[in-house]
N, C-alpha and C positions, 0 to 999 in steps of 0.2 A: 428068599437072600438077603440080610438086615442091611441096614444105611452103612454106608461108609465110613470108618472111624473119622472124625474130625482130628488132625493133628495140629499139635502146637503152634499158636501163632493165628490158626484157620479158625475161620467163621462159617455157622452150618448154611443153612437156607434162612432168608429171611422173610420173615410174615407179616405182612401189611394189615393193621384192622382199621378200621374207622369206627371212633368212640363217638359216645354223646357228645353234644354242643360241636360237632366239627373236628375235633381232635382225630390227630394220627399216631399210631404205635405201631413201631417198629418192634420186632422180638425176633430174637436168634441166641443161638448157643456157640460158644467160642471157648476156646481151651488155651488155659496160661501154659506158661513156659516149665512148670512144674507140672504139667500134665493133668491139671483139676479143669473140671467142665463148668461152664457158667450161664447162667442164664443173665444174657444182657438184652435191656428193654430200653426203649426211649420211645417218649412223646411230645410231639410239637403240632405245630401247625398246619405243619405240608407235610405231605410225602417226600420231597428232597430233604427240609429239615430235619425229618425224623431218621432218614438213613446216613445223614451225616453225622449226628449225633451218636447213632447207634455204633459208627466205625470209628468216632474218635475212642469211647468207652474200651470198643475191642481194642485197641493200637494200645490203653493203658494197661491191656494185660500180657503182651509181648513184646521182646524187644525187634523179632521179626520184620515187625511193618512200621517201626521207627521212621517218619518222614525226614533222615536227616538232610546232608548235602548230598549232591548229585555231579558229576559230570560236567554239568550245565552250568554250575555254581561258578563264577568267579573266583578268582585269588581273593580282592577284595570282601565277598561274600563269605569266605572261609575263613578271612582273616580274622573277623567279627566272631564267627562261631569259635573258633579256636581262644580267641583273647577272654573269651566269656568262663570257659574252661580255665584257664592260668587262671584267672582273677581268683574263680573259686577256690584254688588251690592255695593260693594267697592270702584269703581270707581262714582257710582252713590252717594256714600256718606250715604249711609243706614247703612252699619255696617263700622270697621277700617279696614285697612292695615292688622295693627298688627292682627287683627280676622284673615283675609284671611291667612295671613303668620303662624298663630297659627296651623288653619285645613290643612295646605299644608304639615308642619313639620310634623303633626299627621299622616298625611297620609302615607307621603315618607319614615318615618325611624321607624314606627312603627306596620301601617295597613298592607301596600303591604307586607314587609317580611314578615308578619303573615298568611296572606292568600288571596292575591294581586290575584291568579290565579281561587278563586273559582268562578261559575258562580252565577248568581243571583237567579235564578231558585230550586237552591240547597241551599238558603240560609234559614232552618227553624230554630224556636226557639231555638229549643235545640243545632244546632250546633253553631250559634251564641252565646248560652248562652258558649258552649266549647271555641270555640276560645275567649272570655273577660277573661273566666276564665284562661285560660294559659297565657294569655300577662298580667293579676294580679300575678300569677305565678311566670313565669320568668320575668317578670320587675318589674313593681311595681303597687301598688293602683291606683296610681293621670295617669300613662299610661295608665290603664282598665278603667279609667274613661274615661280619653280622647278619646279612641276609641270608649267606646259605646256613647257618644254624637256622633263622626262622622261615625260611622257605621251607627248610626241612622238616621241622616239623609242624606245619601246617600241612604239607601231603601227610606225614605222617596219622595228623588227623582225618583228613580225607580217606587215608586208607581205611583207618578203623572204624569208618562211617559207609563204608562199601561203597564211594562216591568214584576211588577211581583202584585197578588192581596193584599198582606196585609205587613203591616211592623214588620219584627219577629222579631226586636230589642225591641219592646213596651216590650214585654212580657219577655222577662230575667230577671233574679232574681236582686234585689238590690247587689251595689257592697258595702262594708262596709265602713266606712268615715276614712277618714287619719287618723292618730292618733293626737289628739289635744296637740297641745304644751302649756304647760301650768306656762311657764316662765315668771315674772314680773319684774321689778325694783323697788326696795324701794327708798325711797328720799334720803338716806343714800348713797346707790349704785351709784345714779344718781350725787349726789357730787363726790363720789371716782372716777367717771368715767370721768366728766368733767374736774377733778385735772389730771388724768392720760391723757388729752387730750391735756391739756395747756403743758404736760413736756413731749411731744412725740415727739422725734430725737430732743431736746433744744438742746443737744451738736452735733458740728460740726464731721463730719467721717463717715456719713452715707449718704452725696449729699444732695440735694435743700431738707428745710425741707417742709413737706407734708402741706396741705392745711387745718390744724388742726381747724383751726377757722370756717369754712365751716360746718364740723363733729360736732363741739360744737353747733352752731346758728341752723342748721338743725335738731339737737337732741332736743335743747330747744323749737321750733317752733313744732317740730310732738307730743310733748309728750302736749303742750298745745294748740293743735288745734286738733288731732286727725288723721291728713293730712298724706295719704301714702307720699311715699319718691318722687313717680314723682309727685303728686300735690303741695309739698313741696318747689321741686327748680322749678316749675314751677309758684311761685307766682312773679308776677311784680308790678311795682309801682302803678300801678292805681289799684289797688288789695287793697290795704292797707288806711286805713282812720285812721289816728293817731289826728284830731282834734277831736275826740270823746270821753267818757269815759265810761268805757273801750276802749282803741282800739279796730278795727275789724279788720279782714282777708277775702277778699271774695276767698272761695275754689272753682275756677269755670274754672279751666285747669287741664292738666296733660304733661307730658316730656312723649314722646314715640318714641321709633327708629323703622323704618321699610327701609327693601332694598329699597324699591320703593322711599321714602320718605324722607330717612334719619332721622337725629336726629332734631325734632321740636316741639312746642308746639298746644297738640290740646284743643280748647277751649270749653272743659267740661273735669268733674272727671272721673274718671273708668266711670262711666254711667250717664247719663245728670241728672237724679232726683237727683243723688248725689250733686248736686251743693248749696251751702249753705253760711249762712256768718255768724262767728265766733268769741266771744269775745275772745280778747287776754290777759290771766292771767298775771301778771308783767313778769314772768319769757319768757314768747315768746314774749311781747313786747318787750324787752330789747333785744334780739335775733333779732328783726324785726329793730329794730333802727339804730343796726350796719350793718344790711345787704344794709336799705336805703342808709348809709353813703356809701358803697362801690358801690352803682348800679349806671347804667346809669343815665342821668339826664333826659331824655322821658318817657311818662307815661307807655310806651310799656317795657321799663327797666326792664330785670330780677334783682331778688335779688341773684339769684344765678347765674351766668355764668362765661364764659371761660373771658380769657383778652381781647380778642375780641369782646365780647359782645354776643357769642354764648351759647345756652343753654347746659347745662351739662348734660351727659347722664345719665340715671339713672344704668346703668352697672359700668358707671366710679365712680359714688358717691359711690356703694353697694363695688366696689373694693377698694376705698380710706377707706371707713370703716372694712373690711376684714385686709387688713394692718393693720389697729393701734388694732385690737383684736388680731391678730396671733403674733405681737412687744409684746402686753402687756398681753397675755394670765395667767402668772403665778401672777402677779399682779390682773386682774380680777377675777380670781379664789378665792384669798386672797380675795375678796371684795363679796365672794358668789353669784355672777354672773354664770348663766349655759351659758357657753363660745359657747358652740355647739347650744346652741338657739339662738345666740346673734347676730341678723342683724336690718334692722330698722323696721321691722314688731314688734320686742318687743316693740318701742315705743308706737305705734297704742295699742295693745294689753293691757299695762300697762294703757292708758289712760281711757280704753274702763273699765277695772277692777274698778280705782280707783274711775270713777265717777258713776260705777254701784253700788259699795258698799257704796257711803255716797248717791246718790240720786235717786238712782232707774234704774231698766233696761230700761225705754222709753225713759230719759233724754240720757242716754248713748248711746242706738240706734242713736236719734235721731244726735246725735253730730258725729259719726260714716257717717252719711248719709246712713243709710240702711232702706229701707222699710218695712221689716220685723224685728221687735226683735228677733225669734227664731233664724236668722242670729247673731246678736250679741251675744246672749248667746252659740249659740253653736259653733262660730269660736274665737269667744274673748274674751268673759268674762271670767277669772279664778273663780271658787268658790271657797270661805272658805272653810276652813277644818273644823274651829271652828263654830258649831253653835249658836246663840244668846241665853245666858243662861236665858233669859227671859222665854223661855221654862219651867224652872224651876216654876215659879211665875204660866203660864197658869196653869200648868197639877196638885201640889198643890189645887190651889182653886177648879180646876174640880174634882178629885181623894180624894183629903184630905189627911191627914198624915197616 
């Protein structure tokens, strides 16, 4: 009867031989995942070291002997392994460094302080649910949603490493959606805000006057295109076509800032599928012409840039807007603006709502670049309080007087 066949990932009998000068040789046969048989040899000063080296070489042949995560590893240890893979994907370009840094921040600031010492084999559905609920009550709904997403991916990584049999986060209860913001701007309020921006710190005495023109032009472009602030300040000369009627602008990039890459323009919007060319209403076309007059000569020149031609960061633009709001809080409240909800996001919400009311949800969703109309309805469009009075005619006709 012949020797039993060595299966893929297995190692045969280890032969130990003492060589000249006291060296120890360990030798064995092993089969890789493709079924090819290999003769593995390791030489070391001691038998134990030779066996360890031999085992290391065998493990390199097959995935079955990968010494990855186990159920005894903690969430903190598993998060390190998972983040290494996420970072590798960022380096390869399959996701952004900003996504990697967002995940890393959630792990460091929220997840590990709450449950970093729990072992993977102790993670039941109930325990994961209690962890997430505690974060929701102690921090916020948004923090709990981020932790659920990250913990779910860490557990998925552990499942693929054969550390746990299933992902317990999949069956935790759904979290409530964040409270929807309902503030939008009326045409009268927009005109009043523009006038306030033009007069902002016009009198000397408060230091150099802020770049109020960037606030006005940015507002007009975001209102007319539905672009996010990063997409707006990421517009270049080559993205604009003023030779057609109406003029158009390509929303094909955004300004991002990461620790590894600094402030730079990413050559796609927030989502690659949201790349779109938008016709400019007169309000936005005028703002684009003003920015073209200020921009550099090259086709890659940004319409919003520093004095050196470098990108403006989103945080700096939003900080400028917050300074304007703080200085003009009373005047904005007199206009009926909900100051606490005033950020660049109000422009996108205003555009979505006005287009939806005039032309329907489909066009509004397309303008915003959403793949799903429900996203537009849930997060952006503010429903009108008054129902169309045409319902009176419909019901009178059906029900009679």
